FIPA-663180 format. One line per 2 residues: their letters; for each residue x, y, z of C-alpha. Coordinates in steps of 0.05 Angstrom, whole numbers. Layout:
# FIPA-663180
a) X:Y:Z ~ ...
This chain:
# FIPA-663180
mh) 2432:1286:1753 ~ 2385:1314:1789
sp) 2428:1381:1811 ~ 2388:1432:1872
gr) 2363:1487:1846 ~ 2334:1462:1773
sa) 2266:1494:1762 ~ 2210:1444:1773
ra) 2174:1435:1701 ~ 2106:1400:1725
rg) 2074:1357:1675 ~ 2014:1402:1628
aq) 2057:1460:1659 ~ 2056:1530:1615
pt) 2102:1563:1635 ~ 2104:1644:1630
pp) 2140:1669:1562 ~ 2192:1719:1572
ph) 2221:1770:1526 ~ 2264:1722:1475
th) 2335:1735:1477 ~ 2352:1689:1437
th) 2370:1661:1363 ~ 2322:1589:1352
tp) 2349:1545:1307 ~ 2298:1493:1293
sl) 2347:1456:1249 ~ 2366:1382:1234
pp) 2445:1363:1241 ~ 2488:1364:1179
ss) 2503:1324:1138 ~ 2561:1309:1164
lp) 2516:1273:1229 ~ 2475:1221:1230
qt) 2417:1255:1210 ~ 2351:1257:1257
qv) 2298:1213:1207 ~ 2302:1162:1263
dl) 2247:1120:1268 ~ 2221:1125:1339
tp) 2165:1068:1346 ~ 2222:1028:1380
hd) 2227:1064:1436 ~ 2148:1101:1433
al) 2123:1030:1465 ~ 2178:1040:1514
na) 2171:1106:1531 ~ 2096:1101:1543
al) 2108:1048:1580 ~ 2162:1074:1629
ta) 2111:1133:1636 ~ 2054:1078:1662
al) 2101:1060:1700 ~ 2100:1121:1734
an) 2029:1143:1733 ~ 2008:1136:1811
et) 2061:1192:1821 ~ 2027:1254:1846
yv) 2089:1305:1805 ~ 2145:1283:1760
eg) 2187:1339:1720 ~ 2185:1339:1649
hs) 2234:1303:1610 ~ 2259:1280:1552
gt) 2207:1227:1525 ~ 2156:1285:1517
ap) 2198:1311:1457 ~ 2193:1274:1387
re) 2259:1322:1366 ~ 2297:1325:1414
ra) 2290:1244:1418 ~ 2313:1233:1348
vy) 2360:1279:1354 ~ 2388:1224:1417
wa) 2380:1165:1374 ~ 2410:1186:1327
la) 2469:1202:1364 ~ 2470:1138:1406
ar) 2468:1087:1343 ~ 2536:1121:1319
pg) 2590:1069:1307 ~ 2635:1071:1347
vr) 2600:1097:1422 ~ 2601:1051:1472
ti) 2592:1095:1542 ~ 2536:1131:1540
ce) 2546:1186:1599 ~ 2494:1250:1624
ig) 2473:1285:1690 ~ 2405:1284:1696
fn) 2363:1214:1723 ~ 2303:1235:1751
sg) 2243:1200:1718 ~ 2287:1150:1668
hs) 2270:1165:1600 ~ 2329:1190:1565
as) 2366:1128:1598 ~ 2301:1092:1568
lw) 2335:1122:1501 ~ 2405:1103:1514
ll) 2401:1033:1526 ~ 2356:1014:1472
an) 2368:1062:1419 ~ 2456:1028:1416
pa) 2454:956:1463 ~ 2517:953:1462
aq) 2530:1018:1504 ~ 2552:1026:1583
vl) 2506:1084:1599 ~ 2528:1121:1670
mf) 2482:1174:1703 ~ 2489:1227:1764
dl) 2433:1225:1785 ~ 2416:1276:1854
we) 2364:1221:1880 ~ 2326:1274:1917
he) 2257:1235:1879 ~ 2217:1169:1892
ya) 2218:1156:1830 ~ 2280:1147:1821
ar) 2272:1088:1845 ~ 2221:1056:1807
ae) 2244:1077:1739 ~ 2311:1046:1752
af) 2286:986:1769 ~ 2236:983:1707
lk) 2297:989:1671 ~ 2331:935:1692
gp) 2276:897:1709 ~ 2229:835:1654
ea) 2193:892:1620 ~ 2239:934:1606
aa) 2273:868:1573 ~ 2197:845:1538
lg) 2209:909:1517 ~ 2287:917:1469
ir) 2324:928:1530 ~ 2380:873:1536
dg) 2414:861:1596 ~ 2395:927:1633
aa) 2419:906:1696 ~ 2483:903:1667
rl) 2490:973:1636 ~ 2448:1013:1666
si) 2503:1050:1732 ~ 2479:1108:1778
vr) 2518:1153:1811 ~ 2479:1188:1865
gd) 2499:1257:1902 ~ 2506:1323:1872
sr) 2537:1330:1805 ~ 2580:1391:1827
at) 2617:1329:1864 ~ 2606:1262:1838
vr) 2611:1273:1771 ~ 2690:1294:1783
af) 2695:1249:1840 ~ 2673:1179:1785
ag) 2733:1212:1738 ~ 2786:1220:1779
sq) 2778:1150:1823 ~ 2751:1121:1751
pt) 2814:1149:1710 ~ 2792:1090:1649
tk) 2722:1110:1645 ~ 2705:1158:1583
cd) 2642:1176:1545 ~ 2631:1177:1480
ll) 2573:1223:1487 ~ 2552:1256:1544
sv) 2496:1300:1565 ~ 2465:1353:1618
dg) 2404:1359:1630 ~ 2415:1368:1724
gh) 2399:1439:1754 ~ 2374:1484:1712
eh) 2400:1543:1758 ~ 2461:1578:1709
di) 2512:1570:1760 ~ 2495:1489:1777
av) 2487:1480:1690 ~ 2564:1516:1665
gd) 2587:1482:1718 ~ 2553:1416:1697
ia) 2588:1428:1622 ~ 2652:1440:1655
nm) 2650:1380:1696 ~ 2627:1339:1649
as) 2702:1341:1602 ~ 2728:1306:1663
la) 2699:1250:1628 ~ 2698:1266:1551
ap) 2722:1215:1505 ~ 2767:1254:1442
ga) 2712:1257:1389 ~ 2663:1269:1448
vl) 2596:1292:1428 ~ 2562:1328:1493
vv) 2483:1344:1484 ~ 2451:1399:1528
dd) 2386:1395:1538 ~ 2338:1451:1551
sn) 2370:1497:1516 ~ 2345:1538:1443
cd) 2294:1554:1488 ~ 2250:1598:1521
ah) 2222:1576:1586 ~ 2248:1587:1639
wc) 2291:1531:1651 ~ 2334:1535:1582
vd) 2404:1544:1602 ~ 2423:1575:1540
aa) 2458:1622:1584 ~ 2511:1570:1609
vd) 2517:1541:1534 ~ 2540:1614:1505
hh) 2589:1623:1569 ~ 2620:1560:1554
ar) 2613:1573:1470 ~ 2649:1652:1499
lg) 2713:1616:1542 ~ 2723:1574:1491
ti) 2710:1510:1522 ~ 2655:1476:1482
kr) 2649:1493:1398 ~ 2570:1485:1372
lf) 2558:1429:1326 ~ 2493:1436:1320
av) 2424:1454:1360 ~ 2346:1430:1353
ae) 2284:1468:1378 ~ 2218:1433:1393
ep) 2155:1458:1363 ~ 2150:1521:1396
vl) 2071:1538:1427 ~ 2049:1607:1409
he) 2029:1661:1463 ~ 1997:1717:1457
de) 2029:1786:1471 ~ 1992:1830:1535
et) 2012:1901:1492 ~ 2012:1888:1415
gv) 1954:1816:1412 ~ 2012:1799:1356
ee) 2025:1717:1361 ~ 2096:1684:1369
ay) 2125:1639:1380 ~ 2138:1609:1448
fv) 2201:1551:1449 ~ 2182:1504:1505
rg) 2241:1466:1492 ~ 2311:1449:1456
vt) 2376:1410:1448 ~ 2446:1440:1440
va) 2487:1385:1407 ~ 2566:1415:1417
qy) 2640:1391:1416 ~ 2695:1409:1478
nn) 2753:1438:1447 ~ 2804:1427:1496
vp) 2795:1349:1486 ~ 2826:1319:1417
l) 2787:1296:1355
């Protein structure tokens, strides 16, 4: 879901680099977790078709469709045996939802979204329609559900009204203001199944929309334990004072588990 206060990422926009305050971990998962060496070719076609379906939009926020390492991690986690329900805050333009639906043809996909962009409805229609079906999505209309509204209220309300619905894989990609990201990570615990894996998008990175402070907050509290983190290829930024080029990480993802959910 998009919560209020999300920092927008326009197509092609390059943010102003802040000082480096985060230790980046562009590593792959340990052997105890699925490897990210997966074939993304099937999703490449679907991803491109979804992007094309929204091509007439004057503005579309940034999305996971442009992040190959992130998509590989998502695919590996979604395709694990036993993943029956995948829940995410942040439908936006539907690119991550398209991956969940394709990577795991049997899983139910539950999205929470503020529904502030008109293109979200077009993305939903695409994923539930014949073109997506022709590109590999099975029963999209039956498997994709979207709860509309502010995630700070809707996630816990849904969990209270549907106590038997638990998510084996959870993703947080909603509002990027600190308090919203902190709240989204906390609230998703109410939907976590035992042993569930949590993915926090736009972390392990430098851009102004990155939510590492929220991840650090919950790690310090003991709410979550980090499993690994991945960063996309960095862009090079030249320091204005020294002229030295340094790596600037625009996108990344952290994978974790909740400590207060039985494993």
